[in-house]
C-alpha positions as a Markdown table, in Angstrom:
| # | Residue | x | y | z |
|---|---|---|---|---|
| 1 | Met | -17.1 | -10.5 | -14.2 |
| 2 | His | -15.8 | -7.6 | -11.9 |
| 3 | Leu | -16.9 | -7.7 | -8.2 |
| 4 | Leu | -19.1 | -4.8 | -7.1 |
| 5 | Phe | -17.6 | -3.2 | -4.3 |
| 6 | His | -20.3 | -2.7 | -1.8 |
| 7 | Gln | -20.1 | -2.6 | 2.2 |
| 8 | Arg | -21.4 | -5.1 | 5.0 |
| 9 | Thr | -19.5 | -3.6 | 8.1 |
| 10 | Ile | -19.3 | -6.0 | 11.1 |
| 11 | Ser | -18.3 | -4.5 | 14.6 |
| 12 | Leu | -15.8 | -7.3 | 16.6 |
| 13 | Gly | -15.7 | -7.0 | 20.5 |
| 14 | Arg | -16.2 | -3.6 | 22.1 |
| 15 | Asp | -15.7 | -0.5 | 20.6 |
| 16 | Ala | -12.4 | 1.1 | 21.7 |
| 17 | Pro | -13.2 | 4.7 | 23.1 |
| 18 | Ala | -13.8 | 7.2 | 19.9 |
| 19 | Thr | -12.7 | 11.0 | 20.6 |
| 20 | Pro | -13.4 | 12.6 | 17.0 |
| 21 | Asp | -11.8 | 15.9 | 16.9 |
| 22 | Gly | -13.6 | 17.2 | 13.9 |
| 23 | Thr | -11.0 | 18.4 | 12.2 |
| 24 | Val | -9.4 | 17.5 | 9.0 |
| 25 | Ala | -5.9 | 16.8 | 9.1 |
| 26 | Gly | -4.0 | 18.5 | 6.5 |
| 27 | Asp | -3.6 | 22.3 | 6.0 |
| 28 | Ala | -0.9 | 22.6 | 8.8 |
| 29 | Pro | 2.8 | 23.6 | 7.8 |
| 30 | Ala | 4.3 | 21.6 | 5.4 |
| 31 | Thr | 7.4 | 21.3 | 7.5 |
| 32 | Ala | 5.6 | 19.0 | 9.4 |
| 33 | Ser | 6.0 | 16.6 | 7.2 |
| 34 | Val | 8.7 | 14.2 | 6.9 |
| 35 | Ala | 9.0 | 11.6 | 4.0 |
| 36 | Thr | 11.3 | 8.3 | 5.4 |
| 37 | Glu | 11.3 | 4.7 | 4.0 |
| 38 | Pro | 10.0 | 1.6 | 5.5 |
| 39 | Asp | 11.9 | 0.7 | 8.7 |
| 40 | Thr | 10.8 | -2.8 | 8.8 |
| 41 | Ser | 14.1 | -3.8 | 11.1 |
| 42 | Gly | 13.2 | -5.5 | 14.4 |
| 43 | Arg | 9.7 | -6.0 | 13.6 |
| 44 | Phe | 9.6 | -9.4 | 14.5 |
| 45 | Gly | 11.1 | -7.9 | 17.8 |
| 46 | Ser | 11.3 | -10.4 | 21.1 |
| 47 | Pro | 9.2 | -13.4 | 22.0 |
| 48 | Ala | 6.8 | -11.3 | 24.1 |
| 49 | Thr | 5.7 | -9.1 | 21.1 |
| 50 | Pro | 2.3 | -9.9 | 19.9 |
| 51 | Gly | 3.5 | -11.3 | 16.6 |
| 52 | Cys | 5.6 | -14.1 | 18.0 |
| 53 | Trp | 2.8 | -15.0 | 20.4 |
| 54 | Ala | 0.4 | -15.1 | 17.0 |
| 55 | Arg | 2.9 | -16.9 | 15.3 |
| 56 | Leu | 3.0 | -19.7 | 18.1 |
| 57 | Arg | -0.6 | -20.0 | 17.8 |
| 58 | Arg | -0.8 | -20.5 | 14.1 |
| 59 | Arg | 2.2 | -22.9 | 14.6 |
| 60 | Leu | 0.3 | -24.9 | 17.5 |
| 61 | Leu | -3.2 | -24.6 | 16.0 |
| 62 | Pro | -2.6 | -26.8 | 13.2 |
| 63 | Leu | -1.3 | -29.7 | 15.5 |
| 64 | Ile | -4.8 | -29.8 | 17.6 |
| 65 | Pro | -7.3 | -31.6 | 15.1 |
| 66 | Ala | -4.2 | -34.4 | 14.8 |
| 67 | Met | -3.7 | -34.5 | 18.3 |
| 68 | Ile | -7.8 | -35.1 | 19.0 |
| 69 | Leu | -7.8 | -37.4 | 16.0 |
| 70 | Ala | -5.1 | -39.6 | 17.5 |
| 71 | Thr | -6.9 | -39.6 | 20.8 |
| 72 | Leu | -10.2 | -40.7 | 19.4 |
| 73 | Ser | -9.1 | -43.0 | 16.8 |
| 74 | Leu | -11.1 | -41.6 | 14.3 |
| 75 | Gly | -10.9 | -43.5 | 10.9 |
| 76 | Ala | -13.8 | -41.7 | 9.0 |
| 77 | Ala | -13.2 | -40.5 | 5.1 |
| 78 | Gly | -11.4 | -37.4 | 5.4 |
| 79 | Cys | -10.0 | -37.7 | 8.6 |
| 80 | Gln | -7.6 | -40.4 | 8.7 |
| 81 | Met | -4.3 | -39.3 | 10.2 |
| 82 | Gly | -1.6 | -37.8 | 7.5 |
| 83 | Asp | -3.7 | -37.2 | 4.8 |
| 84 | Gly | -3.9 | -33.1 | 5.9 |
| 85 | Thr | -7.7 | -32.9 | 5.6 |
| 86 | Val | -8.6 | -30.2 | 7.5 |
| 87 | Glu | -12.2 | -28.6 | 7.2 |
| 88 | Arg | -11.9 | -25.4 | 5.5 |
| 89 | Gly | -12.9 | -22.0 | 6.6 |
| 90 | Lys | -12.7 | -22.7 | 10.9 |
| 91 | Gly | -9.4 | -21.2 | 11.5 |
| 92 | Glu | -7.6 | -24.2 | 12.0 |
| 93 | Asn | -6.7 | -24.2 | 8.1 |
| 94 | Gly | -3.0 | -25.3 | 7.7 |
| 95 | Ala | -2.8 | -22.5 | 5.2 |
| 96 | His | -2.2 | -20.2 | 7.6 |
| 97 | Gly | -0.2 | -22.0 | 10.1 |
| 98 | Ala | 3.2 | -23.7 | 10.1 |
| 99 | Gln | 5.1 | -21.1 | 7.6 |
| 100 | Ala | 8.9 | -21.3 | 8.5 |
| 101 | Glu | 9.8 | -17.6 | 8.7 |
| 102 | Gly | 12.9 | -17.6 | 6.0 |
| 103 | Lys | 12.3 | -21.4 | 4.3 |
| 104 | Gly | 10.5 | -20.5 | 2.1 |
| 105 | Glu | 8.0 | -22.8 | 3.4 |
| 106 | Ser | 4.2 | -22.1 | 2.6 |
| 107 | Gly | 1.4 | -23.6 | 4.7 |
| 108 | Ala | -0.8 | -22.8 | 2.0 |
| 109 | Asp | -0.5 | -25.7 | 0.1 |
| 110 | Gly | 2.5 | -27.6 | 1.8 |
| 111 | Ala | 4.7 | -27.8 | -0.5 |
| 112 | Gln | 8.6 | -26.4 | 0.1 |
| 113 | Ala | 9.4 | -23.6 | -2.0 |
| 114 | Gln | 12.4 | -25.9 | -3.8 |
| 115 | Gly | 11.7 | -25.0 | -7.1 |
| 116 | Gln | 8.3 | -26.3 | -6.8 |
| 117 | Ala | 6.4 | -23.2 | -8.2 |
| 118 | Ser | 2.8 | -22.7 | -8.3 |
| 119 | Pro | 0.7 | -22.7 | -11.2 |
| 120 | Glu | -0.7 | -19.4 | -10.1 |
| 121 | Ala | 2.5 | -17.9 | -9.8 |
| 122 | Ser | 3.2 | -17.9 | -13.5 |
| 123 | Leu | -0.1 | -15.6 | -14.0 |
| 124 | Pro | -0.1 | -11.8 | -14.0 |
| 125 | Leu | -0.2 | -10.8 | -10.3 |
| 126 | Leu | -4.1 | -9.8 | -10.8 |
| 127 | Asp | -5.5 | -12.7 | -12.1 |
| 128 | Arg | -3.6 | -14.9 | -9.5 |
| 129 | Arg | -6.0 | -16.3 | -6.5 |
| 130 | Ser | -4.8 | -18.7 | -3.5 |
| 131 | Pro | -6.2 | -21.9 | -3.9 |
| 132 | Ala | -5.9 | -21.9 | -0.1 |
| 133 | Gly | -7.5 | -19.0 | 0.1 |
| 134 | Gly | -10.5 | -19.3 | 3.0 |
| 135 | Val | -14.0 | -17.2 | 2.3 |
| 136 | Gly | -14.3 | -13.8 | 4.6 |
| 137 | Leu | -12.3 | -13.6 | 7.8 |
| 138 | Asp | -11.6 | -15.9 | 10.8 |
| 139 | Ser | -13.7 | -14.2 | 13.4 |
| 140 | Leu | -10.7 | -15.3 | 16.1 |
| 141 | Leu | -7.7 | -13.4 | 14.3 |
| 142 | Ile | -9.9 | -10.6 | 13.4 |
| 143 | Gln | -10.6 | -10.0 | 17.3 |
| 144 | Glu | -6.6 | -10.8 | 17.7 |
| 145 | Ala | -5.8 | -8.1 | 15.1 |
| 146 | Leu | -8.2 | -5.5 | 16.8 |
| 147 | Glu | -7.3 | -5.7 | 20.5 |
| 148 | Val | -3.6 | -5.2 | 18.9 |
| 149 | Ala | -4.8 | -2.2 | 17.0 |
| 150 | Gly | -6.6 | -0.8 | 19.8 |
| 151 | Arg | -3.4 | -0.4 | 22.1 |
| 152 | Gln | -1.8 | 1.6 | 19.4 |
| 153 | Ser | -2.4 | 5.5 | 20.7 |
| 154 | Arg | -2.0 | 7.0 | 17.3 |
| 155 | Leu | -4.1 | 4.7 | 15.2 |
| 156 | His | -7.0 | 6.4 | 14.0 |
| 157 | Asn | -9.3 | 3.9 | 11.6 |
| 158 | Met | -9.0 | 0.1 | 10.4 |
| 159 | Leu | -10.5 | -1.0 | 7.4 |
| 160 | Val | -10.6 | -4.5 | 6.1 |
| 161 | Ala | -12.3 | -5.5 | 2.6 |
| 162 | Arg | -12.4 | -9.2 | 1.0 |
| 163 | His | -13.5 | -10.5 | -2.0 |
| 164 | Gly | -15.1 | -6.6 | -2.5 |
| 165 | Glu | -17.0 | -6.5 | 0.8 |
| 166 | Val | -16.4 | -4.0 | 3.4 |
| 167 | Leu | -15.7 | -6.7 | 6.4 |
| 168 | Leu | -14.6 | -4.5 | 9.2 |
| 169 | Glu | -14.6 | -1.1 | 10.0 |
| 170 | Arg | -13.4 | 0.5 | 13.4 |
| 171 | His | -12.8 | 4.4 | 14.3 |
| 172 | Phe | -10.6 | 4.4 | 17.6 |
| 173 | Arg | -10.0 | 8.1 | 17.5 |
| 174 | Gly | -9.2 | 11.4 | 15.2 |
| 175 | Pro | -11.0 | 12.1 | 12.0 |
| 176 | Pro | -14.1 | 9.3 | 11.4 |
| 177 | Pro | -13.9 | 7.1 | 8.6 |
| 178 | Asp | -15.9 | 9.0 | 6.0 |
| 179 | Arg | -13.8 | 12.4 | 6.9 |
| 180 | Pro | -11.1 | 13.6 | 4.7 |
| 181 | Ala | -8.0 | 13.1 | 6.6 |
| 182 | Asn | -4.3 | 13.7 | 5.6 |
| 183 | Val | -2.1 | 10.7 | 3.9 |
| 184 | Lys | 0.8 | 12.0 | 3.7 |
| 185 | Ser | 2.8 | 10.3 | 1.2 |
| 186 | Val | 0.2 | 7.8 | 0.0 |
| 187 | Ser | -0.4 | 10.8 | -2.0 |
| 188 | Lys | 2.3 | 9.3 | -4.0 |
| 189 | Ser | 0.3 | 6.1 | -5.4 |
| 190 | Leu | -2.8 | 8.4 | -5.7 |
| 191 | Leu | -0.8 | 10.8 | -7.9 |
| 192 | Ser | 0.4 | 7.9 | -10.0 |
| 193 | Ala | -3.2 | 6.9 | -10.2 |
| 194 | Val | -3.4 | 10.7 | -12.2 |
| 195 | Val | -0.6 | 10.0 | -14.3 |
| 196 | Gly | -2.2 | 7.0 | -15.5 |
| 197 | Gly | -5.3 | 8.9 | -16.3 |
| 198 | Ala | -3.4 | 11.5 | -18.2 |
| 199 | Ile | -1.8 | 9.1 | -20.5 |
| 200 | Gln | -5.2 | 7.6 | -21.2 |
| 201 | Glu | -6.6 | 11.5 | -22.1 |
| 202 | Gly | -3.3 | 11.5 | -24.2 |
| 203 | Tyr | -1.6 | 14.4 | -22.3 |
| 204 | Leu | 1.4 | 12.1 | -22.1 |
| 205 | Asp | 3.0 | 9.5 | -24.0 |
| 206 | Gly | 3.9 | 7.4 | -21.7 |
| 207 | Val | 6.1 | 7.3 | -19.0 |
| 208 | Glu | 9.5 | 7.0 | -20.8 |
| 209 | Ile | 9.6 | 10.4 | -21.9 |
| 210 | Pro | 11.8 | 12.8 | -20.8 |
| 211 | Met | 11.3 | 15.1 | -18.2 |
| 212 | Ala | 13.5 | 18.0 | -19.2 |
| 213 | Pro | 11.5 | 19.8 | -22.1 |
| 214 | Phe | 8.9 | 20.5 | -19.6 |
| 215 | Phe | 11.1 | 22.7 | -17.8 |
| 216 | Pro | 13.3 | 24.7 | -20.1 |
| 217 | Glu | 14.0 | 27.4 | -18.0 |
| 218 | Tyr | 15.5 | 25.2 | -15.1 |
| 219 | Val | 17.3 | 22.6 | -17.2 |
| 220 | Pro | 20.2 | 23.6 | -19.3 |
| 221 | Val | 20.1 | 22.9 | -23.3 |
| 222 | Arg | 21.5 | 19.6 | -23.8 |
| 223 | Asn | 25.3 | 20.1 | -24.9 |
| 224 | Gly | 25.7 | 22.3 | -22.2 |
| 225 | Glu | 28.0 | 26.3 | -23.0 |
| 226 | Ala | 30.4 | 26.4 | -25.7 |
| 227 | Asp | 33.4 | 25.7 | -23.5 |
| 228 | Asp | 31.4 | 22.9 | -21.9 |
| 229 | Pro | 30.4 | 20.7 | -23.9 |
| 230 | Thr | 29.4 | 18.0 | -21.0 |
| 231 | Pro | 25.7 | 16.5 | -21.7 |
| 232 | Asp | 23.6 | 17.7 | -18.8 |
| 233 | Pro | 22.6 | 14.2 | -17.0 |
| 234 | Arg | 19.4 | 15.6 | -16.1 |
| 235 | His | 17.9 | 15.1 | -19.8 |
| 236 | Glu | 18.3 | 11.6 | -19.2 |
| 237 | Ile | 15.7 | 11.6 | -16.5 |
| 238 | Thr | 12.3 | 10.1 | -17.5 |
| 239 | Leu | 8.7 | 10.7 | -16.0 |
| 240 | Ala | 9.2 | 6.9 | -14.9 |
| 241 | His | 12.1 | 8.0 | -12.9 |
| 242 | Leu | 10.4 | 10.4 | -11.2 |
| 243 | Leu | 7.8 | 8.1 | -10.3 |
| 244 | Ser | 10.1 | 5.6 | -9.1 |
| 245 | Met | 12.3 | 7.8 | -7.1 |
| 246 | Ser | 15.3 | 6.8 | -9.4 |
| 247 | Ser | 16.1 | 10.1 | -10.9 |
| 248 | Gly | 19.5 | 10.2 | -9.8 |
| 249 | Leu | 18.8 | 13.9 | -7.8 |
| 250 | Gln | 19.5 | 14.6 | -4.7 |
| 251 | Ser | 17.0 | 13.8 | -1.9 |
| 252 | Thr | 14.5 | 16.7 | -1.0 |
| 253 | Ser | 13.5 | 14.5 | 1.7 |
| 254 | Phe | 15.1 | 14.0 | 5.3 |
| 255 | Gly | 17.6 | 16.9 | 6.3 |
| 256 | Asn | 17.4 | 18.8 | 2.9 |
| 257 | Tyr | 13.1 | 18.7 | 3.7 |
| 258 | Gly | 12.9 | 22.1 | 5.3 |
| 259 | Ser | 14.7 | 24.2 | 3.3 |
| 260 | Trp | 13.2 | 22.5 | 0.4 |
| 261 | Val | 9.6 | 23.8 | 1.3 |
| 262 | Ala | 11.0 | 27.2 | 2.7 |
| 263 | Ser | 12.3 | 28.1 | -0.9 |
| 264 | Arg | 10.5 | 30.5 | -3.0 |
| 265 | Asp | 10.4 | 28.1 | -6.1 |
| 266 | Trp | 10.0 | 24.4 | -5.1 |
| 267 | Val | 10.6 | 23.2 | -8.7 |
| 268 | Arg | 13.9 | 25.1 | -9.3 |
| 269 | Trp | 15.4 | 23.8 | -6.0 |
| 270 | Val | 14.7 | 20.3 | -7.0 |
| 271 | Leu | 16.1 | 20.8 | -10.1 |
| 272 | Glu | 19.3 | 22.2 | -8.9 |
| 273 | Arg | 20.0 | 19.5 | -6.6 |
| 274 | Pro | 23.3 | 17.8 | -7.7 |
| 275 | Met | 22.9 | 14.3 | -9.6 |
| 276 | Ile | 24.4 | 11.5 | -7.5 |
| 277 | His | 23.6 | 8.5 | -9.5 |
| 278 | Glu | 22.8 | 7.9 | -12.9 |
| 279 | Pro | 19.0 | 7.8 | -13.3 |
| 280 | Gly | 17.2 | 4.7 | -12.8 |
| 281 | Asp | 20.7 | 3.4 | -11.0 |
| 282 | Arg | 19.3 | 3.1 | -7.8 |
| 283 | Met | 16.3 | 4.1 | -5.5 |
| 284 | Val | 16.6 | 7.7 | -3.3 |
| 285 | Tyr | 13.3 | 8.2 | -1.8 |
| 286 | Ser | 12.8 | 12.1 | -2.4 |
| 287 | Thr | 9.5 | 13.8 | -2.5 |
| 288 | Gly | 10.8 | 16.4 | -4.8 |
| 289 | Asn | 10.8 | 13.9 | -7.5 |
| 290 | Ser | 6.9 | 13.7 | -7.0 |
| 291 | His | 6.5 | 17.0 | -7.2 |
| 292 | Leu | 8.3 | 17.4 | -10.6 |
| 293 | Val | 5.9 | 14.9 | -11.3 |
| 294 | Ser | 2.8 | 17.4 | -10.4 |
| 295 | Ala | 4.3 | 20.4 | -12.0 |
| 296 | Leu | 4.9 | 18.3 | -14.9 |
| 297 | Leu | 1.0 | 17.0 | -15.6 |
| 298 | Val | 0.3 | 20.8 | -15.2 |
| 299 | Arg | 2.5 | 21.7 | -18.4 |
| 300 | Ala | 1.0 | 18.8 | -20.1 |
| 301 | Ser | -2.4 | 19.0 | -19.3 |
| 302 | Gly | -2.7 | 22.4 | -18.6 |
| 303 | Leu | -5.1 | 21.9 | -15.8 |
| 304 | Ala | -3.9 | 22.6 | -12.4 |
| 305 | Thr | -3.4 | 19.0 | -10.8 |
| 306 | His | -6.3 | 19.1 | -8.3 |
| 307 | Glu | -8.6 | 19.7 | -11.3 |
| 308 | Leu | -7.0 | 16.6 | -13.4 |
| 309 | Ala | -7.2 | 14.5 | -10.3 |
| 310 | Arg | -10.8 | 15.3 | -10.2 |
| 311 | Arg | -11.2 | 14.6 | -14.1 |
| 312 | Thr | -9.3 | 11.3 | -14.2 |
| 313 | Leu | -9.7 | 9.2 | -10.9 |
| 314 | Ala | -12.2 | 11.1 | -8.2 |
| 315 | Glu | -15.4 | 11.6 | -10.5 |
| 316 | Pro | -14.8 | 8.3 | -12.5 |
| 317 | Ala | -13.5 | 6.4 | -9.1 |
| 318 | Gly | -17.0 | 7.8 | -7.1 |
| 319 | Ile | -14.2 | 9.1 | -4.3 |
| 320 | Arg | -13.6 | 12.7 | -3.0 |
| 321 | Leu | -10.5 | 14.4 | -3.3 |
| 322 | Pro | -10.6 | 17.3 | -1.9 |
| 323 | Ala | -7.7 | 20.1 | -2.6 |
| 324 | Trp | -4.4 | 20.3 | -0.7 |
| 325 | Pro | -1.7 | 22.6 | -0.3 |
| 326 | Arg | 0.2 | 24.2 | -3.3 |
| 327 | Asp | 3.2 | 25.7 | -3.3 |
| 328 | Pro | 4.7 | 29.3 | -3.9 |
| 329 | Gln | 3.9 | 28.9 | -7.8 |
| 330 | Gly | 0.5 | 27.3 | -7.2 |
| 331 | Ile | 1.5 | 24.2 | -8.1 |
| 332 | His | -0.5 | 20.9 | -5.7 |
| 333 | Phe | 2.1 | 19.3 | -3.6 |
| 334 | Gly | 3.2 | 16.5 | -5.6 |
| 335 | Gly | 3.2 | 13.2 | -3.3 |
| 336 | Asn | 2.2 | 14.6 | -0.2 |
| 337 | Asp | -0.5 | 16.1 | 2.2 |
| 338 | Met | -3.4 | 14.7 | -0.4 |
| 339 | Leu | -6.7 | 14.5 | 1.8 |
| 340 | Ile | -8.9 | 11.3 | 1.4 |
| 341 | Ser | -11.3 | 9.8 | 3.4 |
| 342 | Pro | -10.1 | 6.2 | 4.8 |
| 343 | Arg | -13.4 | 4.7 | 3.1 |
| 344 | Asp | -12.7 | 6.5 | 0.0 |
| 345 | Leu | -8.7 | 5.0 | 0.2 |
| 346 | Leu | -10.5 | 1.7 | 0.7 |
| 347 | Arg | -12.4 | 2.6 | -2.3 |
| 348 | Phe | -9.2 | 3.4 | -4.3 |
| 349 | Gly | -7.6 | 0.2 | -3.3 |
| 350 | Glu | -10.0 | -1.9 | -4.6 |
| 351 | Leu | -10.2 | 0.2 | -7.9 |
| 352 | Tyr | -6.6 | -1.1 | -8.3 |
| 353 | Arg | -7.0 | -4.7 | -7.1 |
| 354 | Gln | -9.7 | -4.9 | -9.5 |
| 355 | Gly | -7.3 | -3.9 | -12.7 |
| 356 | Gly | -8.7 | -0.3 | -12.8 |
| 357 | Val | -12.5 | -1.3 | -12.8 |
| 358 | Met | -14.9 | 0.1 | -10.6 |
| 359 | Glu | -18.4 | -1.0 | -10.4 |
| 360 | Gly | -18.4 | -2.4 | -14.0 |
| 361 | Glu | -16.8 | 0.9 | -15.3 |
| 362 | Arg | -13.1 | 1.3 | -16.7 |
| 363 | Val | -11.5 | 4.1 | -14.9 |
| 364 | Leu | -7.8 | 2.8 | -15.7 |
| 365 | Glu | -6.1 | 0.7 | -18.1 |
| 366 | Arg | -5.4 | -2.5 | -16.2 |
| 367 | Ser | -1.9 | -2.1 | -18.1 |
| 368 | Trp | -1.7 | 0.8 | -15.7 |
| 369 | Val | -2.0 | -0.8 | -12.7 |
| 370 | Glu | 0.4 | -3.9 | -13.8 |
| 371 | Glu | 2.8 | -1.2 | -14.6 |
| 372 | Ser | 2.6 | 0.5 | -11.4 |
| 373 | Trp | 3.0 | -2.3 | -9.4 |
| 374 | Arg | 6.0 | -3.7 | -11.3 |
| 375 | Pro | 9.4 | -3.2 | -8.6 |
| 376 | Arg | 11.5 | -1.1 | -10.7 |
| 377 | Val | 14.3 | -0.3 | -7.7 |
| 378 | Phe | 14.4 | -1.8 | -4.3 |
| 379 | Ser | 15.3 | -0.2 | -1.0 |
| 380 | Arg | 18.7 | -0.6 | 0.4 |
| 381 | Arg | 17.0 | -0.6 | 3.9 |
| 382 | Asp | 14.9 | -3.4 | 3.7 |
| 383 | Gly | 14.3 | -5.1 | 0.4 |
| 384 | Asn | 11.3 | -3.9 | -0.4 |
| 385 | Gly | 10.2 | -2.9 | -4.4 |
| 386 | Tyr | 9.2 | 0.3 | -5.4 |
| 387 | Gly | 7.1 | 0.7 | -9.0 |
| 388 | Leu | 5.8 | 3.7 | -10.1 |
| 389 | Gly | 4.8 | 5.3 | -6.8 |
| 390 | Trp | 4.1 | 1.8 | -5.2 |
| 391 | Trp | 5.7 | -0.3 | -2.7 |
| 392 | Ala | 5.8 | -4.2 | -2.9 |
| 393 | Arg | 6.9 | -7.0 | -0.8 |
| 394 | Asp | 5.6 | -10.3 | 0.5 |
| 395 | Ser | 3.0 | -11.5 | 3.5 |
| 396 | Gly | 3.1 | -15.2 | 4.5 |
| 397 | Gly | 4.0 | -16.2 | 1.0 |
| 398 | His | 1.5 | -14.1 | -0.7 |
| 399 | Glu | 2.7 | -10.7 | -3.0 |
| 400 | Val | 1.5 | -7.4 | -1.3 |
| 401 | Arg | 1.5 | -3.9 | -2.8 |
| 402 | Phe | 0.9 | -0.6 | -0.8 |
| 403 | Ala | 0.9 | 2.9 | -0.2 |
| 404 | Trp | 2.6 | 4.2 | 2.6 |
| 405 | Gly | 2.5 | 7.6 | 4.3 |
| 406 | Tyr | 4.3 | 9.2 | 7.3 |
| 407 | Gly | 3.0 | 8.4 | 10.5 |
| 408 | Gly | 1.2 | 5.2 | 9.7 |
| 409 | Gln | -0.9 | 6.0 | 6.8 |
| 410 | Phe | -1.4 | 2.6 | 5.1 |
| 411 | Leu | -3.2 | 1.0 | 1.8 |
| 412 | Phe | -2.2 | -3.0 | 1.5 |
| 413 | Ile | -3.6 | -5.0 | -1.2 |
| 414 | Val | -3.3 | -9.2 | -1.4 |
| 415 | Pro | -4.5 | -9.5 | -5.0 |
| 416 | Glu | -4.2 | -13.2 | -4.7 |
| 417 | Leu | -6.8 | -13.2 | -1.4 |
| 418 | Glu | -9.0 | -10.4 | -2.5 |
| 419 | Leu | -7.7 | -8.4 | 0.4 |
| 420 | Thr | -7.6 | -4.7 | 1.2 |
| 421 | Val | -6.5 | -3.1 | 4.3 |
| 422 | Val | -6.4 | 0.5 | 5.2 |
| 423 | Phe | -5.0 | 1.9 | 8.3 |
| 424 | Thr | -5.0 | 6.3 | 9.5 |
| 425 | Ser | -3.1 | 7.6 | 12.1 |
| 426 | Asp | -2.0 | 10.8 | 13.7 |
| 427 | Pro | -0.5 | 12.0 | 10.9 |
| 428 | Trp | 1.5 | 15.0 | 13.2 |
| 429 | Ser | 3.1 | 12.6 | 15.6 |
| 430 | Pro | 7.0 | 12.3 | 15.9 |
| 431 | Arg | 8.6 | 9.4 | 14.0 |
| 432 | Glu | 7.2 | 6.2 | 14.4 |
| 433 | Gly | 9.1 | 4.7 | 17.2 |
| 434 | Gly | 7.6 | 1.1 | 16.5 |
| 435 | His | 4.0 | 2.1 | 15.2 |
| 436 | Asn | 4.6 | 1.1 | 11.6 |
| 437 | Gln | 6.1 | -2.2 | 12.5 |
| 438 | Val | 3.1 | -3.1 | 14.4 |
| 439 | Leu | 0.7 | -2.0 | 11.2 |
| 440 | His | 2.6 | -4.3 | 8.9 |
| 441 | Gly | 2.5 | -6.8 | 11.7 |
| 442 | Ile | -1.2 | -6.9 | 11.7 |
| 443 | Val | -1.3 | -7.3 | 8.4 |
| 444 | Asp | 1.0 | -10.0 | 8.6 |
| 445 | Asp | 0.3 | -12.0 | 11.4 |
| 446 | Tyr | -3.1 | -11.5 | 11.6 |
| 447 | Leu | -5.3 | -10.4 | 8.3 |
| 448 | Val | -3.4 | -12.5 | 5.8 |
| 449 | Pro | -3.9 | -15.7 | 7.7 |
| 450 | Ala | -7.4 | -14.3 | 8.8 |
| 451 | Ala | -8.0 | -14.1 | 5.1 |
| 452 | Val | -6.6 | -17.9 | 4.1 |
| 453 | Ala | -8.4 | -19.7 | 6.8 |
| 454 | Gly | -11.7 | -17.9 | 5.9 |
| 455 | Ala | -14.7 | -17.6 | 8.0 |
| 456 | Ala | -16.6 | -20.2 | 10.0 |
| 457 | Pro | -19.5 | -22.0 | 8.0 |
| 458 | Pro | -22.6 | -20.8 | 9.5 |
| 459 | Leu | -24.3 | -23.6 | 12.0 |
| 460 | Pro | -26.6 | -26.0 | 10.4 |
| 461 | Ala | -30.6 | -25.3 | 11.5 |
| 462 | His | -31.8 | -27.8 | 13.5 |
| 463 | Pro | -35.0 | -29.4 | 12.6 |
């Protein structure tokens, strides 16, 4: 049975001053867009950082019940010292406390990671459910998360869903959660979904197909010229390589970005980059790869990328995807500057969390979601995995898949906890300066523990 996605929004604490500007971020010059890799260095910072205080609180909190029990010498069943029994759902569950970072110890089941794999670990990620996961969200941890989020001057919106229900929606500033916003490179995950839809519709024969036949005017014939029989390595590049940032082509991002988007032919400019690695050898982040995917979709389907996205993703999933910028040849920008509201982005995350199903209707094949989430390469900066347009990492012993865009645009999905989180931020700010790390920290230090602990049960009614 598939959970329906519906909304029960709660507001915790006082709303931060909201100054919606009524604009839609997006149609600014493309040169303002810069693609980067996540920077998790220094995220745990000094002991004075909010994340460290949160971890200290979680380490001490599980000790309080034991201290009280020792003082009162309670001997009731389920309350004896040392049996580890803690009433579930009150924010004092050892599941979210006492995880020793870097030691592989998970408070979720109290077992150290010394080859004692949980039975859940053998299941596909979409089928895993944390046995220690509570129901709902711990209100104290959520309040702390909101306090940290409220101090981020670039943060626009924060949305959290649990078990298919929207439990938190907070608008701080900027475009409100029902307005389309520029989600920058989160577009790469959206574009990946469009590829999945194109495969379902028969436009493509999978992701292991070669790229070169779609661009014969740009890629030389396979055996080169008569006096140079060396095969062109670009013929070895597949659609999967483009989606996973492992084409081997020199990056169009970072220092090359301005020259690329100022060129007259974006596709030609990408394909003329030198090969710096063998296809599939390693990850080199490049939005040019994603733009080739958009161009390939146009040539395979005969439809504009936006129209294909509307038919295969937006309409079936019940989300809005307004048109976004195009290159000089009229090809919609692949992997950047797509527009979607935070609410619809959360719905898109729920679509993937539920294995491609939305409200009982299949939109994407489950196998596509699983394949998209399987890490194929790894970032040399932080070790995070990357699949077909999706990042992969761990949070408190729980696998996380996430979409990420410049400036602090994030979609986090924690399948085991049935948790989905969206952050949207100012997409035109200078480089983050720690903003991304704070948002990762909110997930790791507050939201994942809040889901593990669960909400406190309602107080019994007085007779």
